[in-house]
Structure formats: C-alpha cells, structure tokens
Backbone as CSV, one residue per row, in Angstrom:
resi,resn,N_x,N_y,N_z,CA_x,CA_y,CA_z,C_x,C_y,C_z
1,MET,0.761,-1.152,-0.026,-0.071,0.007,-0.130,0.819,1.327,-0.059
2,ASP,0.617,2.174,-0.826,1.283,3.400,-0.956,0.812,4.286,0.146
3,THR,1.791,4.755,1.008,1.441,5.447,2.090,1.918,7.000,2.040
4,THR,2.022,7.259,0.793,2.140,8.758,0.588,1.369,9.164,-0.573
5,SER,1.026,10.476,-0.592,0.300,10.996,-1.752,0.805,12.242,-2.362
6,ARG,1.990,12.706,-1.940,2.692,13.920,-2.635,3.812,13.610,-3.253
7,ALA,4.191,14.390,-4.173,5.173,14.104,-5.002,6.546,14.141,-4.406
8,ASP,6.563,14.778,-3.392,7.896,14.706,-2.486,8.027,13.561,-1.609
9,ASP,7.123,12.643,-1.517,7.179,11.320,-0.633,7.118,11.722,0.857
10,GLU,6.541,12.960,1.234,6.443,13.068,2.612,5.214,12.372,3.052
11,PRO,5.088,11.858,4.211,3.860,11.241,4.871,2.814,12.171,5.045
12,VAL,1.606,11.657,4.881,0.465,12.775,4.900,-0.613,12.288,5.887
13,GLY,-0.475,11.486,6.693,-1.612,10.912,7.491,-1.370,9.967,8.640
14,VAL,-2.415,9.402,9.089,-2.520,8.582,10.230,-2.205,7.129,9.820
15,ALA,-1.417,6.498,10.717,-1.367,4.972,10.492,-1.937,4.435,12.000
16,LEU,-2.872,3.674,11.616,-3.800,3.083,12.790,-3.409,1.781,12.920
17,PHE,-3.080,1.207,14.124,-2.683,-0.100,14.388,-3.707,-0.555,15.710
18,VAL,-4.435,-1.663,15.599,-5.469,-1.998,16.402,-4.965,-3.420,17.032
19,ASP,-4.915,-3.472,18.201,-4.384,-4.654,19.138,-5.677,-5.464,19.458
20,GLY,-6.157,-6.294,18.307,-7.334,-6.863,18.403,-7.987,-7.619,19.728
21,PRO,-6.791,-8.619,20.201,-7.115,-9.310,21.480,-7.340,-8.560,22.626
22,ASN,-6.877,-7.375,22.793,-7.115,-6.453,23.808,-8.126,-5.360,23.737
23,VAL,-8.573,-5.236,22.532,-9.781,-4.236,22.126,-10.847,-4.800,21.813
24,LEU,-11.007,-5.798,21.244,-12.275,-6.499,20.621,-12.732,-7.588,21.769
25,ARG,-13.213,-7.129,22.817,-13.666,-7.905,23.835,-15.020,-7.562,24.137
26,ASP,-15.674,-8.610,24.877,-17.083,-8.449,25.053,-17.300,-7.385,25.925
27,GLU,-16.310,-7.355,26.936,-16.676,-6.194,28.032,-16.337,-4.828,27.379
28,PHE,-16.109,-4.587,26.376,-15.839,-3.183,25.947,-17.015,-2.872,24.718
29,ASP,-17.262,-3.951,23.879,-18.210,-3.636,22.952,-17.784,-2.464,22.028
30,VAL,-16.592,-2.846,21.413,-16.090,-1.766,20.485,-16.423,-2.031,19.054
31,ASP,-16.766,-0.922,18.403,-16.996,-1.127,17.054,-15.703,-0.664,16.193
32,LEU,-15.351,-1.380,15.326,-14.292,-0.911,14.521,-14.451,0.411,13.762
33,ASP,-15.645,0.581,13.411,-16.082,1.727,12.598,-15.653,3.161,13.538
34,ASP,-15.884,2.847,14.811,-15.600,3.830,15.717,-14.202,4.051,15.925
35,VAL,-13.299,3.005,15.971,-11.887,2.930,16.142,-11.307,3.980,14.943
36,ARG,-11.931,3.487,13.704,-11.470,4.175,12.403,-11.781,5.801,12.628
37,THR,-12.967,6.013,13.048,-13.386,7.398,13.078,-12.624,8.027,14.127
38,ALA,-12.157,7.535,15.361,-11.226,8.340,16.230,-9.995,8.708,15.588
39,ALA,-9.431,7.747,14.782,-8.145,7.939,14.209,-8.157,8.970,13.052
40,GLU,-9.271,8.914,12.311,-9.489,9.682,11.069,-9.748,11.278,11.547
41,ALA,-10.011,11.480,12.768,-10.285,12.787,13.186,-8.918,13.463,13.525
42,GLU,-7.798,12.624,13.316,-6.337,13.211,13.367,-5.961,13.520,11.830
43,GLY,-6.674,13.000,10.991,-6.041,13.157,9.605,-6.536,12.009,8.675
44,PRO,-5.979,12.008,7.459,-6.402,11.106,6.404,-5.590,9.527,6.833
45,LEU,-6.236,8.494,6.736,-5.463,7.233,7.050,-4.715,6.975,5.967
46,VAL,-3.328,6.549,6.205,-2.215,5.936,5.433,-2.373,4.454,5.427
47,THR,-2.628,3.783,6.676,-2.926,2.601,6.870,-3.721,2.234,7.932
48,THR,-4.405,1.099,7.735,-5.521,0.678,8.986,-5.426,-0.896,9.115
49,ARG,-4.607,-1.324,10.307,-4.398,-2.462,10.537,-5.026,-2.894,11.684
50,LEU,-5.471,-4.114,11.666,-5.986,-4.911,12.760,-5.250,-6.159,13.085
51,TYR,-4.653,-6.315,14.189,-3.634,-7.407,14.502,-4.518,-8.377,15.380
52,LEU,-4.467,-9.704,14.835,-5.376,-10.759,15.623,-4.433,-12.193,15.682
53,ASP,-4.767,-12.796,16.504,-3.936,-14.201,16.796,-4.574,-15.173,15.992
54,GLU,-4.053,-16.339,16.104,-4.684,-17.627,15.304,-5.831,-18.042,15.677
55,HIS,-6.480,-17.438,16.631,-7.662,-17.947,17.293,-8.905,-17.052,16.634
56,ALA,-8.740,-15.953,15.822,-9.574,-15.135,15.217,-10.673,-16.203,14.487
57,THR,-11.834,-15.684,14.542,-12.826,-16.395,13.619,-12.850,-15.946,12.364
58,PRO,-13.204,-16.652,11.185,-13.373,-16.058,10.017,-14.393,-14.949,9.818
59,GLY,-15.462,-14.940,10.742,-16.448,-13.912,10.680,-15.802,-12.506,11.079
60,LEU,-14.912,-12.599,12.010,-14.218,-11.298,12.500,-13.382,-10.801,11.511
61,ILE,-12.570,-11.659,10.899,-11.543,-11.489,9.747,-12.507,-10.919,8.644
62,GLN,-13.457,-11.472,8.163,-14.317,-10.914,7.046,-14.933,-9.537,7.407
63,ALA,-15.437,-9.401,8.703,-16.067,-8.183,8.967,-14.909,-6.895,9.017
64,ALA,-13.825,-7.217,9.474,-12.652,-6.266,9.410,-12.366,-5.879,8.028
65,GLU,-12.163,-6.880,7.354,-11.746,-6.466,5.749,-13.027,-5.959,5.148
66,ALA,-14.127,-5.976,5.334,-15.242,-5.370,4.719,-15.227,-4.012,5.244
67,ARG,-14.604,-3.607,6.200,-14.454,-2.296,6.939,-13.208,-1.451,6.309
68,GLY,-12.500,-2.245,5.455,-11.221,-1.600,4.997,-9.960,-1.905,5.887
69,PHE,-10.097,-2.632,6.758,-8.859,-2.992,7.681,-8.040,-4.164,6.969
70,GLU,-6.825,-3.818,6.998,-5.920,-4.804,6.592,-5.667,-5.831,7.868
71,VAL,-5.876,-7.033,7.697,-5.878,-7.940,9.107,-4.599,-8.609,8.834
72,VAL,-3.841,-8.551,10.071,-2.518,-9.190,10.106,-2.756,-10.389,11.358
73,ILE,-2.527,-11.691,10.747,-2.792,-12.594,11.757,-1.284,-13.250,12.143
74,THR,-1.203,-13.478,13.173,0.115,-13.999,13.598,-0.162,-15.380,14.702
75,SER,0.747,-16.208,14.594,0.955,-17.309,15.404,1.451,-16.948,16.918
76,GLY,2.234,-15.861,16.727,3.100,-15.624,17.879,2.415,-14.419,18.759
77,ASP,3.025,-13.586,19.489,2.508,-12.585,20.266,2.082,-11.465,19.337
78,VAL,0.859,-11.079,19.299,0.225,-9.902,18.473,0.788,-8.750,18.993
79,ASP,1.293,-8.416,20.161,1.880,-7.332,20.482,3.380,-7.054,19.984
80,VAL,3.876,-8.068,19.902,5.436,-8.057,19.215,5.176,-7.517,17.721
81,LYS,4.428,-8.189,17.007,4.331,-7.933,15.548,3.756,-6.267,15.363
82,LEU,2.653,-6.031,16.064,2.079,-4.689,16.099,3.261,-3.762,16.340
83,ALA,4.144,-3.829,17.412,5.168,-3.047,17.951,6.082,-2.775,16.899
84,VAL,6.612,-3.967,16.210,7.673,-3.960,15.240,7.126,-3.164,14.073
85,ASP,5.936,-3.442,13.608,5.377,-2.681,12.269,5.241,-1.230,12.716
86,ALA,4.937,-0.833,13.854,4.590,0.478,14.112,5.866,1.184,14.301
87,ALA,6.937,0.696,14.898,8.155,1.146,14.898,8.755,1.319,13.399
88,ARG,8.627,0.307,12.798,9.143,0.368,11.270,8.562,1.669,10.630
89,PHE,7.197,1.901,10.602,6.590,2.879,10.137,6.993,4.223,10.576
90,ALA,7.497,4.345,11.927,8.155,5.529,12.390,9.369,5.805,11.966
91,ALA,10.217,4.698,12.028,11.481,4.754,11.546,11.645,5.214,9.983
92,GLU,10.824,4.593,9.087,10.681,4.863,7.685,9.875,6.299,7.373
93,GLY,9.402,6.906,8.468,8.834,8.232,8.190,7.616,8.045,7.400
94,ARG,6.845,6.983,7.647,5.598,6.551,6.712,4.344,7.342,7.293
95,MET,4.305,8.114,8.249,3.108,8.544,8.916,3.411,10.084,9.560
96,THR,2.345,10.767,9.706,2.740,12.045,10.541,1.905,11.819,11.883
97,THR,1.138,10.806,12.088,0.567,10.436,13.246,0.403,8.926,13.486
98,LEU,0.884,8.452,14.712,0.719,6.947,14.994,-0.701,6.950,16.011
99,ALA,-1.576,6.123,15.593,-2.596,5.803,16.395,-2.725,4.333,16.760
100,ILE,-2.601,4.113,18.033,-2.710,2.754,18.641,-3.853,2.556,19.541
101,ALA,-4.642,1.658,19.120,-5.728,1.176,19.739,-5.552,-0.008,20.578
102,SER,-5.324,0.118,21.986,-5.053,-0.783,22.838,-5.443,-0.402,24.175
103,ARG,-5.192,-1.363,25.170,-5.170,-1.008,26.642,-4.053,-1.700,27.310
104,ASP,-3.039,-2.068,26.549,-1.939,-2.567,26.793,-0.657,-1.557,27.103
105,THR,-0.069,-1.508,28.209,1.083,-0.623,28.386,2.248,-0.981,27.736
106,ASP,2.380,-2.213,27.054,3.552,-2.692,26.416,3.929,-1.756,25.201
107,PHE,2.839,-1.180,24.658,3.023,-0.233,23.715,3.680,1.118,23.933
108,LYS,3.782,1.279,25.145,4.332,2.652,25.698,5.822,3.071,24.933
109,PRO,6.621,1.958,24.789,7.882,2.175,24.081,7.779,2.667,22.842
110,VAL,6.745,2.020,21.915,6.494,2.375,20.638,6.247,3.780,20.519
111,VAL,5.094,4.162,21.296,4.644,5.573,21.275,5.777,6.686,21.530
112,GLU,6.690,6.234,22.618,7.883,7.101,22.823,8.744,7.144,21.754
113,THR,8.928,5.964,21.042,9.863,5.990,20.023,9.217,6.934,18.733
114,ALA,8.026,6.795,18.266,7.188,7.795,17.280,7.520,9.229,17.719
115,ASN,7.237,9.318,19.169,7.331,10.705,19.479,8.821,11.305,19.263
116,GLY,9.738,10.552,19.514,11.154,10.748,19.425,11.571,11.235,17.921
117,TYR,10.851,10.572,16.978,10.843,10.856,15.562,10.256,12.152,15.126
118,GLY,9.374,12.744,16.118,8.543,13.917,15.728,7.208,13.510,15.290
119,ILE,6.841,12.384,15.241,5.547,12.012,14.987,4.548,12.181,16.072
120,ARG,3.349,12.718,15.702,2.300,12.705,16.768,1.618,11.500,17.085
121,THR,1.302,11.173,18.292,0.845,10.059,18.700,-0.588,10.169,19.428
122,LEU,-1.366,8.999,19.165,-2.760,9.057,19.687,-2.894,7.689,20.168
123,ALA,-3.279,7.652,21.490,-3.924,6.270,22.227,-5.316,6.258,22.197
124,ILE,-5.844,5.128,21.543,-7.179,4.850,21.596,-7.530,3.831,22.645
125,ALA,-8.081,3.928,23.835,-8.686,3.075,24.637,-9.887,2.591,24.420
126,PRO,-10.187,1.132,24.595,-11.504,0.734,24.349,-12.713,1.062,25.281
127,GLY,-12.319,1.581,26.460,-13.343,1.959,27.296,-12.735,2.657,28.625
128,GLU,-13.416,3.206,29.407,-12.823,3.891,30.638,-11.981,2.720,31.483
129,PHE,-12.654,1.624,31.603,-11.957,0.590,32.370,-10.924,-0.222,31.782
130,GLY,-10.816,0.160,30.376,-9.823,-0.680,29.430,-8.750,0.227,28.948
131,ARG,-8.365,1.100,29.851,-7.434,2.196,29.354,-6.098,1.983,30.229
132,SER,-4.970,2.167,29.308,-3.535,2.135,30.097,-3.364,3.650,30.372
133,ASP,-3.066,4.018,31.548,-2.690,5.221,31.787,-1.318,5.493,31.204
134,ALA,-0.525,4.586,31.559,0.910,4.848,30.976,0.982,5.028,29.489
135,LEU,0.139,4.305,28.736,0.009,4.623,27.210,-0.592,5.907,26.856
136,ARG,-1.647,6.192,27.483,-2.252,7.495,27.554,-1.444,8.770,27.829
137,ASN,-0.640,8.587,28.824,0.401,9.579,29.244,1.451,9.847,28.265
138,ALA,1.797,8.748,27.776,2.950,8.912,26.749,2.607,9.461,25.485
139,ALA,1.131,9.396,24.995,0.812,9.938,23.725,0.351,11.352,23.928
140,ASN,0.653,11.930,22.743,0.262,13.341,22.732,-1.263,13.575,22.676
141,ASP,-2.187,12.809,22.397,-3.517,12.739,22.539,-4.065,11.649,22.801
142,GLU,-5.401,11.284,23.442,-5.938,10.210,23.668,-7.402,10.038,23.404
143,VAL,-7.999,8.912,23.162,-9.371,8.968,22.906,-9.810,7.826,23.716
144,THR,-10.934,7.936,24.411,-11.617,6.907,24.909,-12.834,6.484,24.477
145,LEU,-13.003,5.250,23.936,-14.316,5.004,23.249,-15.279,4.543,24.336
146,ASP,-16.553,5.073,24.438,-17.430,4.824,25.380,-18.648,4.546,24.720
147,GLY,-19.480,3.436,25.334,-20.799,2.949,24.671,-21.948,4.061,25.037
148,ASP,-21.809,5.006,25.718,-22.906,5.872,26.028,-23.145,7.133,24.846
149,VAL,-24.172,7.003,24.192,-24.342,8.101,23.318,-24.663,9.316,24.022
150,GLY,-23.910,10.512,23.399,-24.183,11.903,23.979,-23.753,12.079,25.209
151,GLU,-22.702,11.460,25.636,-22.170,11.723,27.019,-21.165,12.999,26.670
152,THR,-21.071,13.773,27.759,-20.222,14.969,27.632,-18.882,14.624,28.305
153,ASN,-17.757,15.232,27.626,-16.351,14.999,28.132,-16.276,16.215,29.313
154,ASP,-14.855,16.099,29.770,-14.689,17.055,30.984,-14.822,18.455,30.459
155,GLU,-14.742,18.717,29.160,-14.539,20.115,28.553,-16.137,20.662,28.291
156,GLY,-17.093,19.667,28.354,-18.507,20.083,28.185,-18.867,19.857,26.693
157,ASP,-18.010,19.183,25.909,-18.287,18.957,24.530,-18.848,17.530,24.253
158,THR,-19.784,17.254,23.375,-20.159,16.053,23.014,-19.822,15.717,21.740
159,GLU,-19.233,14.529,21.675,-18.694,13.924,20.396,-19.095,12.648,20.212
160,THR,-19.852,12.260,18.942,-20.420,11.020,18.827,-19.819,10.421,17.493
161,ALA,-19.360,9.335,17.361,-18.988,8.610,16.327,-20.048,7.605,15.773
162,ASP,-20.331,7.613,14.387,-21.319,6.801,14.042,-20.945,5.406,13.972
163,ALA,-21.886,4.484,14.117,-21.694,2.980,14.140,-22.778,2.419,13.088
164,THR,-22.515,1.305,12.534,-23.263,0.620,11.567,-23.864,-0.642,12.233
165,GLU,-24.938,-1.082,11.612,-25.653,-2.262,12.053,-24.853,-3.486,11.647
166,GLY,-24.801,-4.758,12.169,-24.173,-5.761,11.754,-23.604,-6.874,12.887
167,GLU,-23.212,-7.958,12.457,-22.677,-8.840,13.461,-21.256,-9.047,13.267
168,GLY,-20.616,-9.366,14.506,-19.000,-9.710,14.475,-18.551,-10.741,15.434
169,ALA,-17.403,-10.986,15.574,-16.958,-11.764,16.612,-15.949,-11.142,17.419
170,ASP,-15.775,-11.520,18.580,-14.453,-10.879,19.250,-13.257,-11.635,18.921
171,ALA,-12.094,-11.035,19.405,-10.864,-11.834,19.329,-10.685,-13.226,19.650
172,ASN,-11.677,-13.580,20.593,-11.623,-14.954,21.066,-12.551,-15.736,20.302
173,GLY,-13.168,-15.306,19.321,-14.128,-16.161,18.551,-15.702,-16.015,18.974
174,ALA,-15.946,-15.395,20.055,-17.384,-15.352,20.512,-18.069,-14.406,19.621
175,ASP,-19.384,-14.504,19.238,-20.161,-13.809,18.443,-20.512,-12.337,19.317
176,THR,-20.124,-11.315,18.735,-20.353,-10.035,19.310,-20.677,-8.919,18.304
177,THR,-20.914,-7.767,18.723,-21.094,-6.685,17.607,-19.760,-5.863,17.799
178,ALA,-18.751,-6.345,17.943,-17.360,-5.744,18.109,-17.049,-5.105,16.899
179,ALA,-17.169,-5.706,15.669,-16.685,-5.332,14.422,-17.568,-4.200,13.794
180,SER,-18.985,-4.494,14.224,-20.044,-3.442,13.744,-21.011,-3.445,14.800
181,GLY,-20.801,-2.571,15.750,-21.680,-2.413,16.816,-23.123,-2.289,16.429
182,SER,-23.998,-2.670,17.240,-25.472,-2.379,17.007,-25.871,-1.004,17.390
183,GLY,-25.059,-0.327,18.133,-25.455,1.035,18.553,-24.317,2.119,18.418
184,ALA,-24.620,3.386,18.480,-23.488,4.475,18.357,-22.762,4.393,19.612
185,THR,-21.438,4.596,19.295,-20.346,4.778,20.385,-19.757,6.288,20.536
186,ASP,-19.828,6.710,21.673,-19.297,8.042,21.896,-17.847,8.007,21.982
187,ALA,-17.081,8.761,21.377,-15.520,8.940,21.549,-15.319,10.208,22.176
188,THR,-14.867,10.175,23.386,-14.318,11.294,24.133,-13.003,11.510,23.939
189,SER,-12.418,12.652,23.515,-11.163,12.993,23.324,-10.637,14.019,24.154
190,THR,-9.422,13.886,24.828,-8.653,15.056,25.426,-7.249,15.029,25.138
191,SER,-6.761,16.081,25.266,-5.039,16.267,25.041,-4.563,16.096,26.231
192,ALA,-3.341,15.331,26.114,-2.491,15.091,27.368,-1.571,16.468,27.525
193,SER,-1.551,16.870,28.725,-0.744,18.023,28.897,0.586,17.636,28.968
194,LYS,1.489,18.122,28.213,3.026,17.854,28.161,3.712,19.124,28.810
C-alpha cells in the first residue's frame, strides 16, 4: 500500500494499528468503525491494520476486511508484531500520526519512539476501564471509546462517532457486535498536557 500522496514522498496522515485481542472484547463492545473514526479525526489514514492471533474467527476477519482494515494474523504474540510494524513505520517516516488502539502498556515504548521521531501519537482506549494510563500519558492525545451516546466530556463537548448495524465476533471467537456494533459509540477525546 502506498502511504504517501505527495510528489515529495512526505507522509500525509495517520497510521492506525489495532490490538485486536485487547480491544475487541465482550466487556468493551468496541465497534471497528468507531476506532477508525477516532483515528480519522487526526487526519487521513495511510494504513489501517487490525492485528489478531490464530484464534480469530473467519467472521471477525471478514467483518474487519469489509470495513477496510488490513488484517494481520500472527501465530505468535500480537503485541510484538504490532510494535515492530509501528516502529518500522516511525523509522521510515511513513506517517505524521501514529494511532494505537489498545489497553496494553507494552506499547508505551513504541509511542515514545514515534514521539522521538517527531510523529504525533494518539492512544485509543476501548473504554474507561480498558485504558492504560501509561500509554495515554505517553501519547500526545488520547481517545476513550465509550458505549454511551451523547455523553459529555470534561470540557463540556459532546462527540459522537457513528456506528453501523451488523454482526461480528470478538478476538476470542465469540459472536459479538465488536466489528460493527449495534449502537452508536461516543468517542471522548482529550489532549494530554505535556
């Protein structure tokens, strides 16, 4: 996939990396469309990848691909593959913003590496209770996906991401609406003070 759109080959957008096993869980009811919308708020997407393990169901893979995600399946640790790919994108200057959807503190070094290259970073958490404070604090910005429509953030703003109807499966193979939720999800965004 070509990740540039200018003649001078400068990166022009957001690279979204989604940690499937840690985000697509029943307790979070995350919609992949909402994750994409949260990342797109930072700029145009240059890549959209969902990382899954070998236990991912065909239904989840199909639903993710139908939503434009490149699905990366690994027989090893999903975290390692995602971290290596994200660090490679940073080192190669293939993005202006790195967006990682996860609740895993293991990605803090990747976010710090991207920051070191002058790349903006966005931590997307699957819910208030599924958020890594270390990851959130390392990133320039953070978004917490929340299942309540019309909630107001601390600044008094209401931000709602649209969702579509459909069926999916979580990263463990259980049928859910994780890939395409049955209701709208609110994405509350705040900037980290640095």
